[in-house]
PAVOVEX-341453 format. One record per residue (C-alpha): x, y, z. Coordinates in steps of 0.5 Angstrom, whole numbers, padded with zeros to 4 digits, always signed. Each point is the difference from the previous one (the first is absolute). Layout:
<rs>
XYZ/...
</rs>
This chain:
<rs>
-0012+0031-0053/+0002-0007+0002/+0000-0005-0005/-0004-0006+0002/+0001-0008-0002/-0004-0006+0002/+0004-0007+0001/-0004-0005-0003/+0001-0006+0005/-0005-0005+0003/-0003+0002+0006/-0001-0005+0006/-0006+0000+0004/+0003+0004+0006/+0004+0005-0004/-0002+0007+0000/+0002+0006-0005/+0004+0006+0001/+0003+0006-0004/+0008+0000+0001/+0002+0007-0002/+0008+0000-0001/+0004+0006-0001/+0004+0000-0006/+0006+0004-0001/+0007+0000-0003/+0004+0006+0002/+0005-0001-0007/-0007+0001-0004/-0006+0003+0004/-0001+0007+0003/-0006-0003+0004/-0003-0006+0003/-0006-0003-0003/-0004-0006+0003/-0002-0006-0003/-0006-0004+0002/-0001-0007+0000/-0006-0004+0002/+0003-0006+0004/-0003-0006+0003/+0002-0001+0008/-0001-0005+0005/-0001+0001+0008/+0008-0002+0000/+0002+0004-0006/+0006+0005+0002/+0001+0007-0004/+0006-0003-0003/-0003-0006-0002/-0005+0004-0004/+0005+0005-0003/+0004-0007-0002/-0007-0002-0003/+0000+0006-0005/+0008-0001-0002/-0002-0007-0002/-0007+0001-0003/+0001+0007-0003/+0006+0004+0001/+0007-0003+0001/+0003+0007+0000/-0003+0002+0007/+0006+0001+0004/+0000-0002+0007/+0005-0003+0005/-0001-0006+0004/+0003-0006+0003/-0002-0004+0006/-0007+0001+0000/-0001-0001+0007/+0002+0007+0003/+0007-0002+0002/+0005+0003-0006/-0004+0007+0000/+0000+0000-0008/-0007+0002-0001/-0001+0006+0003/-0005+0005-0003/-0006+0005+0001/-0006-0004+0000/-0007+0004+0001/+0004+0006+0003/+0004-0004+0005/+0007-0003-0001/+0000-0007+0001/+0003-0007-0002/-0004-0003-0006/+0002-0007+0002/-0003+0001+0007/-0006+0004-0002/-0006-0004-0002/-0005+0003-0005/-0006-0002+0005/+0003+0004+0005/+0000+0007-0003/-0008-0001-0001/+0000+0004-0006/-0002-0002-0007/+0005+0005-0003/+0008-0002+0002/+0004+0006-0002/+0008-0002+0000/+0005+0005+0000/+0008+0001+0001/+0002+0001+0007/+0001+0008+0001/+0007+0003+0002/+0003-0005-0005/+0003+0002-0007/-0005-0004-0005/+0004-0005-0004/-0006-0002-0004/-0008-0001+0002/+0000-0004+0007/+0008+0000+0001/+0004+0005+0003/+0007+0001+0002/+0003-0002+0007/+0007+0004-0001/-0002+0005+0006/-0003-0005+0005/+0006-0005-0001/+0005+0006+0000/-0003+0003+0007/-0001-0007+0003/+0008-0001-0001/+0001+0007+0002/-0002-0002+0007/+0005-0006+0001/-0005-0005+0000/+0004-0005+0003/+0004-0002+0007/+0006+0005+0002/+0005-0003+0004/+0007-0001+0001/+0000-0007+0001/-0005-0002-0006/+0005-0003-0004/-0001-0008+0000/+0006-0004+0003/+0001-0007+0002/-0002+0002+0007/-0006+0004-0002/-0006-0001+0004/-0007+0002+0000/-0002+0007+0003/-0005-0002+0005/-0007+0004+0001/-0005-0001+0005/-0007+0000-0002/-0001+0007+0003/+0006+0002-0004/-0003-0003-0007/-0007+0003+0002/+0003+0007-0001/+0001-0001-0007/-0003-0006-0003/-0006+0003-0003/+0004+0005-0004/+0004-0006-0003/-0006-0002-0004/+0001+0006-0005/+0000-0003-0007/+0002+0006-0004/-0007+0001-0004/+0000+0007+0000/-0007+0001+0002/+0002+0004+0006/+0004+0005-0004/-0006+0000-0005/-0005+0003+0005/+0005+0005+0004/-0002+0007-0002/+0007+0002+0002/+0002-0004-0006/-0004+0004-0004/+0003+0006+0001/+0007-0001+0002/+0004-0004-0005/+0006-0001+0005/-0004-0002+0006/+0003-0007+0002/-0007-0003+0001/-0004-0004+0005/+0003-0007-0003/+0007+0003+0002/-0002+0003+0006/-0003-0006+0003/+0006-0005-0002/+0004+0005+0003/-0004-0001+0007/+0001-0007-0001/+0007+0000+0000/+0001+0005+0006/-0005-0004+0004/+0004-0006-0001/+0004-0002+0006/+0006-0003-0004/+0001+0006-0004/+0005+0006+0002/-0001+0004-0006/-0006+0005+0003/+0004+0006+0000/+0002-0001-0007/-0007-0001-0002/-0003+0006+0004/+0005+0005-0003/-0002-0003-0007/-0008+0002+0001/+0001+0006+0004/+0000+0005-0006/-0004+0004-0004/-0003-0005-0004/+0000-0005+0006/-0004-0002+0005/-0003+0007+0002/-0003+0000-0007/-0005-0005+0003/-0007+0003+0002/-0003-0006+0003/-0006-0001-0005/+0000-0007+0001/-0001-0002-0007/+0006-0005+0000/-0003-0004+0005/-0007+0000-0003/+0002-0004-0006/+0006-0004+0002/-0002-0007-0001/+0005-0004+0005/-0002+0004+0006/+0007+0004+0001/-0004+0006+0002/+0006+0005-0003/-0004+0006+0004/+0002-0003+0006/+0007-0002-0001/+0001+0008-0002/-0003+0002+0006/+0004-0005+0004/+0006+0002-0004/-0001+0008+0002/+0000-0003+0007/+0008-0002-0001/+0001+0007-0003/-0003+0004+0005/+0004-0004+0006/-0006-0003+0003/+0002-0007-0002/+0007-0003+0000/
</rs>
């Protein structure tokens, strides 16, 4: 049974009331997740993150939530909102069109407490695919010049450079839920970002890294990762294009 609390706050003429259900769980003390309900006033522009911070300010300071930029740039505030992985700072309560907003920690990540999760796996797999340019002449010298690219060459990978490592794609991925060693859509999309970069010479190295039992072939192309990406990266497309390199259809 969820506990319910109402924030006694003066309403404006344009505000409406919603119920914010927050998952509470501390792995060091709790055996199960419980939900606490808070009746909050929101405006048309109120984000889910702002509603959560209202709860922290007016009632329960102990609610654990990670956030930083508040403008969908840092990727810190990923969580499951009404059943879908989203950025809390990028999701307006009014857009949900629901009188009850339920927030939970992202799936497929170990829970630190409440809405905050550990990113160790995401950062480790991201690092595994060598997310940087690999070249013999990449060291800066007194004669260093720009590595020039044509607009067409830039177009091949620029979309995938927009990844903010929020983890939403990994949270939505069904394979991540069943294979604890799967490299994940975030890392695979970033592998493609560098493989497709004309300046990079590490293609063979990266393809060898992901061509293993928990690598690219474990993706079943559910497409869930692309559906939740807040920056339009489209990891599913990147994975399919990466398979083209693996199968020799692209060079």
